[in-house]
C-alpha positions in Angstrom: -12.0 -12.2 34.5 -12.7 -8.8 32.6 -10.3 -7.2 30.3 -8.7 -5.1 32.8 -7.6 -7.9 34.7 -6.1 -9.8 32.0 -2.5 -9.3 31.0 -0.6 -7.1 28.7 0.4 -9.7 25.9 4.0 -8.9 25.3 4.9 -7.7 21.6 6.1 -10.7 19.4 9.1 -10.0 17.0 9.2 -11.4 13.8 10.4 -15.0 13.8 9.7 -15.4 17.5 7.0 -17.0 19.6 5.3 -16.1 22.5 6.6 -17.5 25.9 3.8 -20.2 27.2 2.2 -18.3 30.1 0.9 -20.7 33.0 -1.8 -18.8 34.4 -4.0 -17.8 32.0 -4.6 -21.2 30.6 -7.6 -22.3 31.9 -7.6 -24.8 34.8 -10.2 -26.9 33.8 -7.2 -28.2 31.2 -4.9 -27.8 33.8 -6.3 -31.5 35.5 -6.8 -33.3 31.5 -3.7 -35.5 30.8 -4.1 -34.0 26.6 -1.1 -32.2 26.7 2.4 -32.4 24.8 5.4 -30.1 24.3 6.3 -28.7 20.6 9.5 -27.6 19.1 9.6 -25.3 15.7 11.6 -27.1 13.5 12.6 -24.8 10.3 11.6 -24.9 7.2 12.7 -24.5 3.1 9.3 -22.4 3.0 10.3 -20.5 5.8 7.4 -20.8 8.1 8.8 -23.1 10.8 6.8 -26.7 11.8 5.1 -27.2 15.0 6.9 -30.3 16.1 5.2 -32.4 18.4 7.5 -33.6 21.0 6.4 -36.4 24.3 7.4 -35.4 27.2 10.3 -37.4 28.5 10.7 -39.4 25.7 11.8 -36.8 23.0 9.9 -38.2 20.5 7.5 -37.0 18.1 3.7 -36.6 20.2 0.8 -38.1 18.1 -2.6 -35.9 18.4 -4.5 -39.8 18.1 -2.8 -41.6 20.9 -2.6 -40.8 24.4 0.1 -42.9 25.5 2.4 -40.2 24.1 0.4 -37.3 26.2 0.9 -36.2 29.7 -0.2 -33.7 32.4 -0.2 -30.1 32.4 2.3 -30.3 35.2 4.6 -32.3 33.3 5.0 -30.6 30.4 5.0 -27.7 32.3 8.0 -28.6 34.2 9.8 -30.0 30.8 8.8 -27.0 28.5 10.7 -24.9 32.0 14.0 -26.3 31.2 14.3 -24.3 28.2 14.9 -27.3 25.7 10.8 -26.8 23.8 9.2 -24.0 22.3 5.7 -24.5 24.1 2.7 -26.5 24.7 0.3 -27.9 23.1 -3.6 -29.2 24.1 -4.7 -32.4 22.3 -8.2 -31.3 21.0 -11.3 -34.3 21.6 -13.9 -35.3 24.6 -15.6 -31.8 24.1 -13.0 -29.7 23.2 -13.0 -28.0 19.6 -10.7 -25.2 18.7 -11.2 -22.6 15.8 -8.2 -21.2 15.0 -8.4 -17.3 13.0 -4.7 -16.6 11.5 -3.4 -13.3 10.5 -6.3 -11.3 12.4 -4.0 -9.8 15.6 -1.0 -7.4 15.0 2.4 -8.9 16.8 3.4 -5.2 17.7 1.0 -3.5 18.4 -1.7 -5.9 19.7 -4.6 -4.7 17.5 -7.0 -7.9 16.4 -9.1 -7.1 13.4 -12.8 -6.5 13.5 -13.8 -9.5 12.0 -12.1 -11.4 14.5 -12.9 -9.5 17.3 -16.7 -9.9 16.2 -16.3 -13.9 15.4 -14.0 -14.4 19.0 -17.2 -12.2 19.9 -20.0 -14.2 19.4 -18.1 -17.8 20.7 -17.5 -16.1 23.5 -15.2 -18.3 24.5 -11.9 -18.6 25.8 -9.8 -16.4 23.3 -5.4 -16.4 23.2 -2.8 -15.4 21.2 -1.2 -17.8 19.1 2.6 -18.4 19.6 3.6 -16.8 17.2 1.2 -13.1 18.1 -0.5 -13.0 14.8 -3.9 -14.8 15.2 -6.4 -16.2 17.7 -7.4 -19.1 19.0 -10.9 -19.7 20.4 -11.2 -22.6 22.9 -14.4 -24.3 22.9 -16.5 -26.8 23.8 -18.4 -27.9 21.5 -17.8 -30.9 18.3 -16.9 -29.6 14.5 -18.1 -32.7 12.5 -14.9 -32.9 10.6 -12.5 -30.1 10.2 -12.8 -27.0 8.5 -9.8 -25.2 6.3 -11.5 -22.0 4.6 -11.7 -18.2 3.4 -14.6 -16.5 4.7 -13.8 -12.1 3.3 -10.7 -13.3 2.9 -10.1 -14.5 6.0 -8.4 -18.0 6.5 -10.4 -20.0 9.7 -9.8 -23.4 10.3 -12.0 -25.3 13.2 -11.0 -29.1 14.9 -12.3 -31.0 17.4 -10.2 -34.1 16.5 -6.4 -35.3 15.4 -4.7 -32.0 16.5 -2.9 -30.2 18.8 -3.5 -26.6 19.7 0.0 -24.4 20.7 -1.1 -23.2 23.7 -0.1 -19.8 24.7 -2.0 -18.9 28.1 -2.2 -15.2 26.6 -6.1 -14.4 26.5 -7.9 -11.9 25.4 -10.9 -10.7 25.3 -11.7 -9.5 22.0 
């Protein structure tokens, strides 16, 4: 897909979440039974917690227990019911993610140059985070140990296991 082929990402008001865009999620992921749902849970800090939920059980899902995961289709149908905030993908089996927080303006869609450069170098599927204020880059590979660091004042996290990635399907070409 070229940048011109990508649908425009909706603006996101503070405190709101992007809806999941089904057809934007890479088809190769649809076939993997590594999915669960998530629900936003208010916290005293003001930043909601993203609680992973099992499909059909309304109990917490575990990023390390495949028995709590489901197919993409089952998650999509449950998400469409309106009872959940979004869907998550369990990292592992060769899939890793880089989380670039606070790298995008959720109202204008402008991507910070540092994030665009990093995502461009990774040359992989890049989507807008659920808040609209960050980017997720999904890569084929492995991170030896989770990375949570700041580079030039920018927060960067990278994981390849024991984590869920909240997926939106709103792909961007940085």
